[in-house]
C-alpha positions in Angstrom: 0.0 0.0 0.0 1.4 3.4 -1.0 2.1 5.8 1.8 0.2 9.0 1.7 2.0 12.3 1.6 2.2 14.1 4.9 0.5 17.1 3.3 -2.7 15.0 3.0 -2.9 14.8 6.8 -2.9 18.6 7.3 -5.8 19.8 9.4 -7.0 23.2 8.0 -8.3 24.5 11.3 -4.9 24.0 12.9 -3.2 25.6 10.0 -5.5 28.6 10.4 -4.7 28.9 14.1 -0.9 28.8 13.4 -1.3 31.4 10.6 -3.1 33.6 13.1 -0.3 33.3 15.7 2.3 34.1 13.0 0.5 37.4 12.2 1.9 38.7 15.5 5.5 38.5 14.3 5.5 42.0 12.9 5.7 45.4 14.5 2.2 45.5 15.8 1.8 44.1 19.4 -1.9 44.0 19.2 -4.4 43.2 16.4 -8.2 43.3 16.1 -10.6 40.8 14.7 -11.3 42.9 11.6 -7.6 43.3 10.8 -6.9 39.6 11.3 -9.9 38.7 9.2 -8.5 40.7 6.3 -5.0 39.4 6.6 -6.0 35.7 6.9 -8.9 35.9 4.4 -11.2 34.3 6.9 -14.7 35.3 8.0 -14.8 37.3 11.2 -16.7 34.6 13.0 -14.0 32.1 12.2 -11.3 34.4 13.4 -13.2 35.0 16.6 -13.6 31.3 17.3 -9.8 30.8 16.6 -9.0 33.6 19.0 -11.3 32.3 21.7 -9.8 28.8 21.4 -6.2 30.1 21.6 -7.1 32.5 24.5 -8.6 29.6 26.5 -5.2 27.9 26.3 -3.1 31.1 27.1 -1.6 31.5 23.6 -3.6 34.7 23.0 -4.8 37.3 25.4 -7.2 40.2 25.0 -6.5 43.7 26.0 -9.6 44.6 28.0 -9.2 48.3 27.3 -8.8 48.2 23.5 -10.5 44.9 22.8 -7.6 43.9 20.6 -5.6 40.7 20.9 -1.9 40.0 21.6 0.3 37.0 22.2 -0.1 35.3 25.5 2.4 34.1 28.0 2.1 30.5 26.8 3.9 31.5 23.6 6.8 32.8 25.7 6.8 29.6 27.7 7.1 27.5 24.6 9.9 29.7 23.3 11.8 29.4 26.5 11.5 25.6 26.4 12.8 25.7 22.8 15.8 27.7 23.9 16.4 25.4 26.8 16.3 22.4 24.5 18.7 24.3 22.1 21.1 24.7 25.1 21.0 28.4 26.0 23.6 27.9 28.7 25.9 26.0 26.2 25.6 28.8 23.7 26.1 31.6 26.2 29.1 30.2 28.0 31.8 31.0 25.5 30.4 34.5 25.2 30.6 35.0 28.9 34.1 33.7 28.9 35.0 36.1 26.1 33.8 39.0 28.1 36.0 38.0 31.0 38.9 37.4 28.8 38.6 41.0 27.4 37.9 43.0 30.5 38.7 40.7 33.4 35.3 41.4 35.2 32.6 39.0 36.2 29.9 38.2 33.6 26.5 36.7 34.2 23.6 35.2 32.3 20.2 36.0 33.9 16.6 35.1 33.4 13.4 36.6 34.8 11.2 34.2 36.7 8.0 35.6 38.1 9.0 38.9 39.7 12.7 38.0 40.3 15.8 37.8 38.1 17.8 34.6 38.5 21.4 34.3 37.5 21.8 30.9 35.8 25.5 31.1 34.8 28.6 33.1 35.7 32.2 33.4 34.6 34.2 35.0 37.4 36.9 37.6 37.0 40.5 36.7 37.9 40.7 39.8 40.1 41.5 39.4 43.8 38.5 41.7 44.5 35.5 40.6 42.5 31.7 40.2 42.8 30.6 37.1 44.7 28.8 34.6 42.5 25.0 34.6 43.0 24.1 31.8 40.6 20.6 30.4 41.4 19.7 33.3 43.7 16.7 35.4 42.8 17.3 39.2 43.0 14.9 42.1 42.6 14.3 43.0 39.0 14.0 46.7 39.6 17.5 47.3 41.1 19.6 44.9 38.9 21.0 45.8 35.5 20.2 42.5 34.0 16.7 42.6 35.3 16.0 46.2 34.2 17.5 45.4 30.7 14.9 42.7 30.3 11.7 44.3 31.7 12.4 47.5 29.8 11.3 45.6 26.7 8.2 43.9 28.2 4.7 45.2 27.6 3.3 47.9 29.9 0.9 45.3 31.4 3.7 42.8 32.2 5.9 45.6 33.8 2.9 46.6 35.9 2.4 42.9 36.9 6.0 42.5 37.9 6.2 45.7 39.9 2.8 45.1 41.6 4.2 41.8 43.0 7.5 43.4 44.1 7.6 45.9 47.0 10.2 48.4 45.9 12.4 48.0 49.0 15.4 50.3 49.5 18.7 48.3 49.6 21.2 51.2 49.2 21.0 55.0 49.0 20.8 54.6 45.2 18.0 52.1 45.0 15.0 53.4 42.9 11.9 53.1 45.1 9.6 55.4 43.1 7.7 53.6 40.4 7.4 56.6 38.1 11.1 57.2 38.3 11.8 53.6 37.4 9.4 53.7 34.4 11.3 56.8 33.1 14.5 54.9 33.5 13.1 51.9 31.6 12.2 54.2 28.7 15.8 55.4 28.6 17.0 51.8 28.6 14.7 51.0 25.6 16.3 53.8 23.7 19.9 53.2 24.6 19.8 49.3 24.6 21.5 48.8 28.0 20.9 49.2 31.7 23.1 50.3 34.6 23.0 49.2 38.2 24.7 52.1 39.9 25.2 50.6 43.4 21.4 50.1 43.6 21.4 46.6 45.2 24.9 46.4 46.7 27.0 49.3 48.0 30.2 49.5 46.0 29.0 47.3 43.1 28.2 48.6 39.6 26.9 46.6 36.6 25.9 47.0 33.0 23.2 44.7 31.6 21.9 44.1 28.1 18.9 42.1 26.7 19.1 38.9 24.7 16.5 38.2 22.1 15.5 35.0 20.4 14.2 34.2 16.9 10.8 35.6 17.8 12.4 39.0 18.7 11.2 38.5 22.3 13.7 39.3 25.1 14.4 35.9 26.8 17.5 36.6 28.9 20.1 39.1 29.8 23.9 39.4 30.1 25.6 41.6 32.7 29.1 42.6 33.6 29.6 43.3 37.3 32.4 44.6 39.4 33.6 47.0 42.1 32.4 50.6 41.6 36.0 51.9 41.8 36.9 49.9 38.7 33.6 50.6 36.9 34.2 54.3 36.4 31.9 56.3 34.1 34.7 56.6 31.6 35.4 52.9 31.5 31.7 52.0 31.3 31.3 54.2 28.2 34.5 53.4 26.5 34.9 49.7 27.3 32.2 47.8 29.3 29.0 49.0 27.7 30.2 48.4 24.1 31.5 45.0 25.3 28.2 44.0 26.9 26.1 45.3 23.9 28.2 43.2 21.5 27.9 40.1 23.7 24.1 40.6 23.8 24.0 40.8 20.0 26.2 37.7 19.6 24.0 35.5 21.8 20.8 36.9 20.2 22.2 35.9 16.8 22.9 32.4 18.0 19.3 32.2 19.2 18.1 33.1 15.7 17.5 36.8 16.1 18.4 38.9 13.1 20.4 41.7 14.7 20.2 43.7 11.6 16.5 44.3 12.0 16.9 46.0 15.4 14.6 45.9 18.4 
């Protein structure tokens, strides 16, 4: 008996659902039923049923204010599983090592989990005075460079969710505890592409953090360079450490399938 081609097993409704999800790959973060109907060439009722099904599983969510739809957290979860299977740590390790080789300061890879940023890998500096490794420890997102570098590129709703679950406790005299001030800083981070922790969690420690994107253009991790404030002068940050961190973020993003030429 001849084997049937795989194309003969394709389920059209599943194809339509995947086509709908792929419409969110562009610049628009939200799309309405009418716009999706035009793009997909489907009746509005069919589009609404697809959206309702995907929303019930967390792959799509509706903005209650605008009535439009956007990708849900389930999509991000699948992307993170994909990256894990690809070996994010394995791909990041040589980049972290390259950072340390070039500047002899400690480099980290961090991920956001719930309302905390967790360092999942570190390459330590060879300096006698260096930052103590915090791999596996959850730190506040709002006062860490690698945390701010990631949430700066999240949706306003997601930032609000994270901040609402995180009392903005003061750790040092430089800790930002005013939400409006933090939101202004996140806007600056989006524009410049990196974040600075200016002794905001630990006295005497400065860090620069950058986002890491995957093939979907979502920010999925962050890279940071940390060290004593007396070595992380403003001049050294601008001339050496920030460019080094930004380059490292681009390299890892490219390895995860992000086209660095298309920008953020």
